[in-house]
C-alpha positions in Angstrom: -8.8 -82.2 -1.9 -7.5 -79.2 -3.6 -4.0 -78.5 -4.9 -1.9 -75.4 -5.3 -2.5 -72.5 -2.9 -3.0 -72.9 0.9 -6.8 -73.0 1.5 -7.2 -71.3 4.8 -10.1 -68.9 4.2 -12.7 -69.0 7.0 -10.4 -71.4 8.9 -8.2 -71.2 12.0 -4.7 -72.8 12.0 -4.6 -75.1 15.1 -1.2 -76.8 14.7 0.2 -74.9 17.7 -2.3 -76.6 20.0 -0.8 -80.0 19.2 2.2 -81.8 20.6 4.1 -83.1 17.5 6.4 -86.2 17.2 7.9 -88.1 14.2 8.9 -91.7 13.8 12.5 -90.7 12.8 14.5 -87.7 11.5 17.8 -86.9 9.9 20.1 -84.6 11.8 19.4 -80.9 11.0 16.1 -81.9 9.3 14.0 -82.5 12.3 10.5 -82.0 13.5 10.9 -78.2 14.0 11.3 -77.9 10.2 7.6 -79.0 9.7 6.3 -76.0 11.6 8.8 -73.2 10.8 6.7 -71.5 8.1 9.7 -71.8 5.7 9.1 -73.6 2.4 12.8 -74.0 1.9 13.3 -76.2 4.9 12.0 -79.8 5.4 11.6 -82.7 7.7 13.5 -85.8 6.4 12.7 -89.2 7.8 15.4 -91.7 8.6 14.2 -95.2 8.9 11.8 -97.8 7.5 8.4 -97.0 6.0 5.8 -96.0 7.0 7.1 -92.7 8.2 4.8 -91.2 10.8 4.0 -87.7 12.0 1.9 -87.7 15.2 -0.1 -84.8 16.5 -1.6 -85.1 20.0 -4.1 -82.6 21.4 -4.6 -81.9 25.1 -8.4 -81.9 24.6 -10.7 -83.3 21.9 -10.2 -81.0 18.9 -12.1 -80.7 15.6 -9.8 -80.9 12.7 -11.4 -79.9 9.4 -8.4 -79.8 7.1 -4.8 -81.0 6.9 -2.6 -79.1 4.4 0.8 -80.5 3.3 3.3 -78.7 1.2 5.0 -80.8 -1.5 7.9 -79.9 -3.8 8.3 -82.6 -6.4 10.8 -80.5 -8.4 13.3 -80.2 -5.5 12.5 -83.4 -3.5 12.0 -85.9 -6.4 12.0 -89.5 -4.9 11.7 -88.1 -1.4 8.2 -86.7 -2.2 5.4 -88.7 -0.6 3.1 -90.6 -3.0 0.7 -92.6 -0.9 -0.4 -91.1 2.5 -2.8 -92.2 5.2 -4.4 -89.9 7.7 -5.6 -91.6 10.9 -7.5 -90.2 13.9 -8.5 -91.4 17.4 -7.9 -90.9 21.1 -4.4 -92.6 21.2 -2.3 -95.1 19.2 -4.4 -98.1 20.1 -7.6 -96.9 18.4 -6.6 -94.9 15.4 -9.0 -95.2 12.5 -8.1 -94.4 8.9 -9.9 -91.3 7.6 -8.1 -90.8 4.3 -5.9 -93.1 2.1 -4.8 -91.5 -1.1 -2.1 -90.9 -3.7 -0.8 -87.4 -4.4 1.1 -87.5 -7.7 3.3 -84.9 -9.4 2.5 -81.7 -7.5 4.5 -78.7 -6.2 2.4 -76.7 -3.8 -0.2 -77.3 -1.1 -2.4 -80.4 -0.9 -5.4 -79.4 1.1 -7.1 -82.5 2.5 -10.6 -82.0 3.9 -11.6 -84.3 6.7 -15.0 -82.7 7.2 -17.0 -85.7 6.0 -14.3 -88.4 6.5 -16.5 -90.2 9.1 -19.7 -89.8 7.2 -21.2 -87.4 9.7 -20.9 -84.2 7.7 -18.7 -82.7 10.5 -15.0 -82.6 11.1 -13.7 -85.4 13.3 -13.0 -84.5 17.0 -9.8 -86.1 18.0 -7.1 -86.4 20.7 -4.6 -87.7 18.2 -4.1 -87.3 14.4 -1.5 -89.3 12.6 -0.1 -88.8 9.1 1.5 -91.9 7.7 3.7 -91.8 4.5 3.2 -95.3 3.0 5.3 -94.8 -0.1 7.2 -92.2 -2.0 7.5 -91.0 -5.7 9.9 -93.1 -7.8 10.2 -95.8 -5.1 12.1 -93.5 -2.7 12.8 -94.7 0.8 13.1 -91.6 3.0 10.7 -88.7 2.7 10.7 -84.9 2.8 7.8 -82.8 4.0 8.2 -79.1 3.9 5.2 -77.9 5.9 2.1 -79.3 7.6 -0.8 -77.1 8.8 -4.0 -78.2 10.6 -7.2 -76.2 10.4 -10.6 -76.0 12.0 -13.7 -74.1 11.2 -13.7 -70.5 12.3 -16.4 -70.1 14.9 -17.9 -66.5 15.0 -17.8 -64.8 18.3 -21.3 -63.9 19.6 -22.0 -60.2 19.9 -24.8 -58.0 21.3 -28.0 -59.9 22.0 -26.4 -63.2 21.1 -24.3 -63.0 24.3 -27.4 -62.9 26.5 -30.3 -64.5 24.5 -32.7 -64.2 27.5 -35.7 -62.0 26.9 -38.1 -62.7 29.8 -39.3 -59.5 31.5 -37.9 -60.8 34.8 -34.4 -61.3 33.4 -34.4 -58.0 31.5 -35.3 -56.1 34.8 -32.2 -57.6 36.5 -29.8 -57.5 33.5 -28.5 -54.0 34.0 -25.8 -52.8 36.4 -27.0 -50.6 39.3 
């Protein structure tokens, strides 16, 4: 995990591919605030812990990194302390990938999931869940200013990589007449 700046180099943001839901929200601090690209707005939970953010994908998707923006100076006891990231195909089979404490930061927490399953590759999931287990200073409700999901950028094939066939028979028939 890295702190401070958003670590998005050589990655593609895939949050737009997910259908998002939350366990609860205060009026005017709803789910849309998590994805509005504005660090001055925030989602605020309104209910018992753990507070959940669910991200469902239409097809199995590789998720390499989850980036969460924290602002301890402004949010104080509303700032998440212990978080859990879980993944699976649906609610019934979620497995915990990460369980960690994030103390005293203002900025991005970039959480790499690449080796979370021990395979050396990002998990491929239909569902990802962020659970806020506890907050700084024993706070009850939580604020999260932004969440971004990333996957590895896959280079597009070009030139000979598009058609890697080299047999004489194929090459004779590979041009337009």
